[in-house]
KEKE-3310 file (N, C-alpha, C; in steps of 0.2 Angstrom, whole numbers, plus 5000, padded with zeros to 4 digits):
npx = (4606:4623:4625:4636:4648:4646:4650:4662:4662:4651:4649:4659:4651:4638:4645:4643:4630:4624:4620:4606:4596:4601:4602:4587:4582:4589:4583:4569:4571:4578:4565:4557:4563:4568:4570:4576:4574:4582:4579:4590:4603:4616:4632:4631:4628:4618:4612:4623:4625:4612:4615:4625:4617:4613:4601:4596:4599:4594:4602:4599:4603:4604:4618:4633:4645:4643:4639:4650:4658:4652:4650:4665:4666:4658:4666:4676:4671:4667:4662:4647:4634:4621:4616:4621:4618:4621:4613:4610:4599:4583:4575:4562:4558:4560:4559:4562:4556:4553:4548:4547:4548:4550:4554:4563:4566:4578:4587:4580:4578:4567:4564:4574:4566:4560:4549:4530:4523:4535:4537:4526:4527:4538:4535:4525:4531:4538:4529:4526:4535:4533:4531:4514:4506:4517:4530:4533:4546:4551:4559:4559:4563:4555:4548:4556:4550:4558:4569:4564:4560:4573:4582:4594:4606:4618:4631:4631:4637:4639:4645:4658:4671:4679:4688:4684:4693:4703:4708:4708:4704:4689:4678:4662:4650:4635:4625:4607:4597:4581:4565:4549:4537:4536:4540:4555:4572:4587:4604:4621:4635:4647:4663:4678:4694:4706:4723:4738:4740:4730:4726:4717:4717:4711:4693:4678:4663:4647:4632:4615:4599:4582:4565:4553:4540:4524:4516:4503:4501:4510:4501:4490:4497:4501:4488:4485:4493:4489:4493:4493:4497:4503:4508:4516:4529:4539:4553:4567:4566:4551:4544:4530:4525:4525:4523:4535:4545:4558:4561:4551:4546:4539:4529:4522:4509:4500:4484:4474:4479)
npy = (4219:4224:4227:4225:4229:4244:4247:4251:4265:4270:4282:4292:4295:4301:4309:4321:4325:4332:4337:4338:4329:4318:4327:4329:4317:4313:4325:4319:4306:4311:4317:4305:4297:4284:4268:4266:4261:4259:4253:4252:4254:4254:4260:4266:4280:4288:4281:4281:4296:4297:4289:4295:4307:4301:4292:4274:4265:4253:4247:4241:4230:4225:4221:4214:4218:4232:4233:4228:4239:4250:4246:4247:4261:4263:4258:4268:4278:4290:4289:4288:4289:4285:4268:4257:4245:4233:4224:4211:4210:4208:4220:4216:4206:4208:4204:4206:4203:4213:4230:4248:4264:4273:4270:4270:4273:4279:4290:4286:4272:4264:4263:4255:4241:4234:4230:4233:4224:4220:4234:4235:4226:4229:4239:4235:4226:4236:4242:4232:4233:4245:4253:4255:4268:4271:4280:4279:4285:4291:4296:4300:4302:4315:4309:4315:4323:4325:4317:4306:4303:4305:4298:4299:4294:4299:4303:4312:4325:4322:4329:4334:4327:4324:4308:4302:4293:4290:4304:4308:4318:4315:4312:4311:4304:4298:4289:4285:4273:4275:4266:4270:4263:4253:4259:4260:4264:4261:4263:4267:4273:4282:4284:4293:4291:4303:4308:4317:4326:4328:4317:4301:4289:4277:4271:4269:4258:4257:4250:4254:4250:4254:4257:4270:4281:4288:4301:4299:4284:4280:4283:4274:4262:4264:4263:4249:4243:4245:4259:4275:4292:4306:4317:4326:4332:4343:4344:4343:4353:4356:4361:4364:4351:4352:4352:4357:4353:4341:4332:4321:4319:4308:4306:4293:4284:4272:4268:4265:4274)
npz = (5301:5306:5322:5331:5322:5322:5337:5338:5333:5335:5346:5339:5328:5336:5342:5335:5337:5348:5364:5369:5368:5377:5390:5391:5393:5405:5414:5414:5419:5432:5437:5438:5448:5447:5448:5431:5415:5401:5383:5370:5373:5368:5369:5381:5380:5386:5397:5407:5410:5416:5426:5433:5437:5448:5449:5448:5433:5422:5406:5391:5377:5362:5355:5359:5357:5359:5372:5379:5376:5383:5397:5397:5398:5409:5419:5420:5426:5437:5453:5450:5456:5453:5453:5439:5427:5415:5400:5389:5376:5366:5361:5354:5361:5374:5392:5408:5419:5427:5433:5430:5434:5423:5406:5394:5375:5368:5354:5342:5341:5340:5327:5323:5322:5309:5303:5304:5311:5321:5327:5334:5343:5350:5356:5364:5372:5379:5387:5394:5404:5411:5427:5436:5433:5427:5414:5397:5386:5370:5355:5338:5322:5311:5297:5282:5268:5257:5260:5258:5244:5237:5226:5222:5225:5229:5239:5255:5266:5284:5294:5303:5314:5329:5335:5349:5355:5348:5346:5332:5318:5309:5294:5291:5281:5271:5261:5255:5253:5251:5253:5249:5249:5259:5268:5272:5275:5268:5274:5270:5281:5280:5289:5287:5294:5298:5294:5302:5292:5285:5278:5272:5283:5287:5281:5284:5281:5285:5289:5290:5294:5293:5299:5295:5302:5303:5313:5314:5314:5323:5335:5332:5335:5347:5354:5351:5361:5372:5376:5378:5369:5380:5381:5366:5356:5347:5349:5361:5370:5372:5362:5351:5340:5323:5305:5301:5311:5315:5324:5334:5349:5362:5374:5383:5392:5400:5394:5404:5415)
capx = (4611:4629:4626:4643:4651:4644:4653:4670:4660:4647:4652:4662:4645:4634:4649:4640:4622:4624:4617:4599:4592:4603:4598:4580:4581:4591:4577:4564:4575:4577:4558:4554:4565:4571:4575:4575:4575:4584:4580:4593:4607:4622:4638:4630:4627:4611:4612:4628:4623:4607:4618:4628:4614:4611:4597:4598:4597:4596:4601:4597:4604:4605:4624:4637:4650:4641:4637:4655:4660:4648:4655:4671:4665:4656:4673:4680:4666:4670:4657:4642:4629:4616:4618:4619:4617:4620:4610:4610:4592:4581:4568:4555:4557:4562:4557:4565:4552:4554:4543:4551:4542:4552:4555:4564:4569:4581:4591:4576:4579:4561:4565:4577:4561:4560:4541:4526:4524:4541:4538:4522:4530:4544:4531:4521:4537:4541:4524:4526:4540:4531:4526:4508:4506:4525:4531:4537:4547:4555:4560:4558:4564:4549:4550:4556:4548:4564:4573:4560:4559:4580:4584:4601:4612:4624:4633:4630:4641:4635:4649:4666:4671:4686:4685:4686:4698:4711:4710:4710:4698:4685:4674:4656:4645:4630:4621:4602:4590:4574:4559:4542:4532:4537:4543:4561:4577:4593:4608:4627:4635:4653:4668:4685:4698:4712:4729:4736:4741:4722:4725:4714:4720:4706:4688:4675:4657:4643:4627:4609:4592:4577:4558:4550:4532:4521:4513:4495:4503:4512:4496:4487:4502:4500:4482:4486:4496:4486:4495:4491:4502:4501:4512:4520:4533:4543:4561:4567:4563:4546:4541:4525:4525:4524:4526:4543:4550:4563:4560:4545:4547:4533:4529:4516:4506:4494:4478:4469:4481)
capy = (4224:4221:4231:4224:4232:4250:4247:4256:4271:4273:4288:4295:4298:4303:4316:4328:4325:4338:4333:4342:4323:4316:4332:4327:4310:4314:4326:4312:4301:4312:4316:4299:4295:4279:4266:4269:4256:4261:4250:4251:4258:4257:4263:4270:4288:4291:4278:4283:4301:4296:4286:4300:4311:4298:4287:4269:4263:4246:4247:4235:4231:4218:4221:4212:4224:4239:4234:4229:4247:4253:4244:4249:4268:4264:4257:4275:4283:4293:4290:4288:4290:4279:4259:4254:4237:4232:4219:4210:4208:4210:4224:4215:4200:4210:4201:4206:4201:4220:4236:4253:4271:4276:4268:4275:4272:4286:4288:4284:4265:4261:4263:4249:4238:4234:4230:4236:4221:4220:4239:4235:4221:4233:4244:4230:4224:4242:4244:4227:4235:4249:4252:4257:4275:4275:4283:4278:4292:4290:4300:4299:4308:4315:4307:4321:4321:4326:4312:4300:4305:4305:4292:4301:4288:4304:4305:4320:4325:4322:4333:4333:4325:4319:4303:4303:4288:4291:4311:4310:4321:4311:4316:4307:4305:4293:4286:4284:4272:4275:4262:4272:4259:4248:4264:4259:4267:4256:4268:4267:4278:4282:4288:4292:4295:4308:4309:4324:4330:4327:4310:4296:4282:4273:4273:4261:4258:4255:4249:4255:4249:4258:4258:4275:4280:4295:4303:4296:4278:4279:4283:4268:4257:4264:4260:4242:4239:4249:4264:4284:4299:4310:4322:4323:4338:4344:4345:4341:4357:4355:4364:4359:4347:4354:4350:4360:4348:4337:4328:4320:4316:4306:4304:4289:4282:4267:4270:4265:4277)
capz = (5304:5310:5326:5333:5318:5325:5343:5337:5329:5339:5351:5335:5324:5340:5345:5331:5338:5352:5371:5370:5370:5383:5395:5391:5397:5412:5418:5415:5425:5439:5438:5441:5455:5445:5442:5424:5409:5393:5378:5366:5376:5365:5372:5388:5380:5389:5403:5411:5410:5421:5433:5436:5441:5455:5448:5445:5427:5418:5400:5387:5370:5357:5353:5365:5358:5362:5378:5382:5376:5389:5402:5399:5400:5418:5422:5422:5429:5446:5460:5446:5462:5454:5450:5432:5424:5407:5400:5384:5376:5360:5360:5352:5365:5380:5396:5413:5427:5434:5431:5430:5434:5418:5401:5388:5370:5364:5349:5337:5341:5338:5319:5320:5320:5302:5301:5308:5317:5325:5330:5339:5349:5354:5362:5369:5377:5384:5390:5400:5409:5415:5433:5437:5433:5423:5407:5391:5383:5365:5351:5332:5317:5308:5290:5277:5260:5251:5260:5256:5238:5236:5223:5218:5227:5231:5246:5257:5272:5291:5296:5305:5322:5333:5338:5356:5358:5345:5345:5325:5313:5306:5289:5290:5275:5270:5256:5258:5247:5253:5249:5252:5247:5263:5275:5275:5271:5268:5273:5270:5283:5281:5292:5285:5299:5294:5298:5304:5285:5281:5273:5274:5287:5286:5278:5286:5278:5291:5286:5294:5289:5298:5296:5298:5304:5304:5320:5315:5312:5330:5339:5332:5337:5356:5356:5350:5366:5379:5379:5375:5371:5385:5376:5359:5356:5342:5350:5366:5373:5373:5358:5348:5334:5317:5299:5300:5316:5313:5329:5336:5356:5365:5382:5384:5397:5400:5395:5409:5421)
cpx = (4616:4628:4633:4648:4651:4649:4659:4669:4654:4647:4654:4655:4639:4639:4645:4633:4620:4621:4610:4595:4594:4601:4590:4579:4582:4587:4573:4565:4575:4570:4554:4557:4567:4569:4573:4578:4576:4586:4583:4599:4614:4628:4637:4629:4621:4611:4617:4627:4616:4610:4622:4625:4611:4606:4600:4595:4600:4596:4602:4599:4606:4612:4629:4643:4649:4640:4644:4659:4657:4650:4662:4671:4661:4662:4677:4676:4667:4664:4651:4635:4624:4619:4615:4621:4615:4617:4610:4603:4591:4575:4562:4555:4558:4557:4561:4562:4554:4550:4547:4547:4546:4555:4557:4566:4570:4584:4587:4576:4573:4561:4569:4573:4560:4553:4536:4524:4528:4540:4532:4522:4535:4540:4527:4526:4539:4536:4523:4530:4538:4527:4520:4510:4513:4523:4534:4538:4551:4556:4563:4561:4556:4550:4549:4555:4553:4568:4570:4559:4566:4581:4591:4607:4618:4624:4631:4634:4636:4640:4656:4666:4678:4684:4689:4690:4702:4713:4711:4704:4696:4681:4668:4652:4641:4628:4616:4599:4584:4568:4553:4536:4530:4540:4550:4566:4585:4599:4616:4630:4644:4658:4675:4689:4705:4719:4733:4739:4734:4721:4720:4717:4717:4698:4684:4664:4654:4634:4619:4602:4586:4570:4554:4542:4531:4516:4506:4496:4505:4506:4492:4492:4501:4494:4481:4489:4494:4488:4493:4495:4498:4504:4517:4523:4537:4549:4561:4568:4556:4541:4534:4528:4522:4527:4532:4546:4553:4562:4554:4546:4540:4535:4521:4515:4501:4489:4472:4471:4478)
cpy = (4222:4227:4231:4228:4241:4251:4252:4263:4274:4280:4294:4300:4302:4309:4321:4328:4330:4332:4336:4333:4320:4320:4330:4321:4310:4317:4322:4308:4304:4314:4310:4296:4287:4274:4268:4263:4259:4256:4253:4256:4260:4256:4265:4278:4291:4288:4280:4291:4301:4293:4292:4306:4308:4294:4281:4267:4257:4248:4241:4236:4225:4217:4219:4217:4231:4239:4233:4237:4252:4252:4246:4258:4268:4264:4264:4280:4284:4294:4292:4292:4284:4274:4260:4246:4238:4226:4216:4207:4210:4213:4222:4208:4201:4207:4199:4204:4208:4225:4243:4260:4275:4272:4271:4271:4277:4284:4284:4276:4262:4258:4257:4243:4237:4232:4232:4232:4220:4227:4239:4231:4224:4238:4241:4227:4230:4243:4238:4228:4241:4249:4255:4265:4278:4280:4280:4283:4289:4295:4298:4305:4310:4313:4314:4320:4321:4320:4305:4300:4304:4299:4294:4295:4291:4303:4311:4318:4325:4326:4331:4333:4325:4314:4303:4297:4289:4299:4313:4312:4314:4316:4310:4309:4297:4293:4283:4280:4271:4270:4267:4267:4253:4254:4262:4263:4263:4263:4266:4273:4277:4287:4286:4296:4297:4307:4316:4329:4331:4322:4305:4290:4276:4276:4265:4262:4255:4256:4251:4255:4252:4257:4266:4276:4288:4295:4298:4288:4277:4279:4278:4264:4256:4261:4252:4239:4242:4255:4272:4288:4302:4317:4322:4331:4338:4343:4343:4347:4358:4359:4360:4356:4349:4352:4352:4356:4344:4331:4327:4317:4315:4304:4300:4288:4276:4270:4270:4271:4284)
cpz = (5307:5316:5330:5329:5320:5332:5343:5335:5332:5341:5346:5330:5330:5343:5340:5333:5345:5359:5372:5372:5376:5390:5396:5395:5404:5418:5419:5420:5432:5443:5442:5447:5453:5448:5436:5420:5403:5389:5372:5368:5374:5369:5379:5388:5384:5396:5407:5413:5418:5427:5436:5438:5447:5454:5445:5438:5425:5409:5396:5381:5368:5357:5360:5364:5361:5369:5382:5382:5383:5396:5405:5401:5407:5420:5426:5424:5435:5447:5455:5450:5461:5452:5444:5432:5416:5404:5392:5383:5369:5361:5359:5357:5371:5386:5403:5418:5430:5431:5435:5430:5425:5413:5395:5380:5366:5357:5341:5336:5339:5329:5316:5320:5313:5299:5307:5314:5324:5329:5336:5344:5353:5357:5365:5375:5382:5387:5396:5405:5412:5420:5433:5438:5429:5416:5404:5386:5375:5360:5343:5328:5313:5299:5284:5271:5255:5253:5257:5247:5234:5233:5220:5220:5227:5237:5248:5263:5278:5295:5298:5312:5323:5336:5344:5359:5355:5345:5338:5323:5310:5301:5290:5284:5276:5263:5256:5251:5252:5248:5252:5252:5256:5270:5277:5271:5273:5267:5274:5274:5284:5284:5289:5290:5295:5300:5300:5298:5281:5276:5276:5276:5285:5283:5280:5282:5284:5289:5292:5291:5294:5294:5300:5299:5305:5311:5320:5316:5322:5337:5338:5335:5346:5357:5354:5355:5372:5381:5374:5376:5377:5383:5370:5358:5349:5341:5357:5371:5375:5369:5355:5342:5328:5312:5299:5305:5312:5317:5331:5343:5359:5371:5383:5390:5396:5400:5400:5415:5420)
residu = (MET:ASP:TYR:ASP:ALA:TRP:ALA:GLU:TRP:TYR:ASP:VAL:PHE:TYR:SER:THR:ALA:GLY:ILE:GLU:ASP:VAL:GLU:PHE:TYR:VAL:GLU:LEU:ALA:GLN:ALA:SER:GLY:GLY:PRO:VAL:LEU:GLU:ILE:GLY:CYS:GLY:THR:GLY:ARG:VAL:SER:LEU:PRO:ILE:ALA:ALA:ALA:GLY:ILE:ASP:VAL:VAL:GLY:VAL:ASP:PHE:SER:THR:ALA:MET:LEU:ALA:LYS:ALA:ARG:GLU:ARG:ALA:ALA:THR:THR:LYS:ASP:PRO:GLY:GLY:ALA:PHE:GLU:PHE:VAL:GLN:GLY:ASP:MET:ARG:THR:LEU:ALA:LEU:ASP:ARG:ARG:PHE:PRO:LEU:VAL:ILE:ILE:PRO:ALA:ARG:THR:LEU:TYR:LEU:ALA:LEU:THR:ALA:GLU:GLU:GLN:VAL:GLU:THR:LEU:ARG:ARG:ALA:ALA:SER:HIS:MET:ALA:PRO:GLY:GLY:THR:LEU:ALA:PHE:ASN:LEU:PHE:VAL:PRO:ASP:PRO:ASP:LEU:ILE:ALA:ASP:THR:SER:LYS:GLU:PRO:PHE:SER:MET:GLY:GLU:THR:ILE:ASN:PRO:GLU:THR:GLY:LEU:ARG:CYS:LEU:LEU:SER:ALA:VAL:ASN:HIS:PRO:ASP:PRO:LEU:VAL:GLN:THR:ILE:HIS:SER:THR:GLN:THR:VAL:GLU:GLU:LEU:ASP:ASP:ASP:GLY:GLY:VAL:MET:ARG:ALA:VAL:ASP:LEU:GLU:VAL:ASN:LEU:ARG:TYR:LEU:TYR:PRO:SER:GLU:ILE:HIS:VAL:MET:LEU:GLU:GLN:VAL:GLY:LEU:VAL:ALA:ASP:GLN:VAL:PHE:GLY:ASP:PHE:LYS:GLY:GLY:PRO:LEU:THR:GLU:ASP:SER:ASP:GLU:MET:VAL:TRP:LEU:VAL:ARG:THR:ALA:ALA:SER)
# end
């Protein structure tokens, strides 16, 4: 997966996502007192609001282009309050020689590890950066049976938004190619940037590969790395996780604490 290709469009796609997740992680950061480690920080969508709330934060991402965007955004942030640092790294091998009262993996980033072994190792690496009594928080989508069974190869709309950099209207769509045998989805996500008359100025295809998980699997993976779920929610407001939930939000601690 070419993460650098996403750097220009990351904020465009996430502009349709709302801010409930950002607010959730900022509240956790404030409660922890910081500093906070964000694994998979992208362009700073979560890290910079945490810093703006007065909490020190270290953001890690695999993509140097994403980190460049994050640093650009940070440079225009007025008096963030908390210190921020952006570091290039791989979540599967991360070793910062630091521990944090709060480690977060927002935006379903754990799914970007494409094998069970890589997902376990990502959780192991996250656990190794947790301070005693610390918390690991992450969110993932709940596997949708209709999505997993969809072999139509037909594009579907992901909405319409405004490119925050150009001010131009963008149409977002995707085509998914699920493989239920290995629990992966290959998605081609397309952004069409429109001129003032509604004509397509440019269209860009961006590839996404992910491996989804079911709650029972996550519990087993956590146990393998010495972690245990403290709370699991079905949304960012603390609602229960049910079969109708779209999101699962995990708060995790070390099994011994």
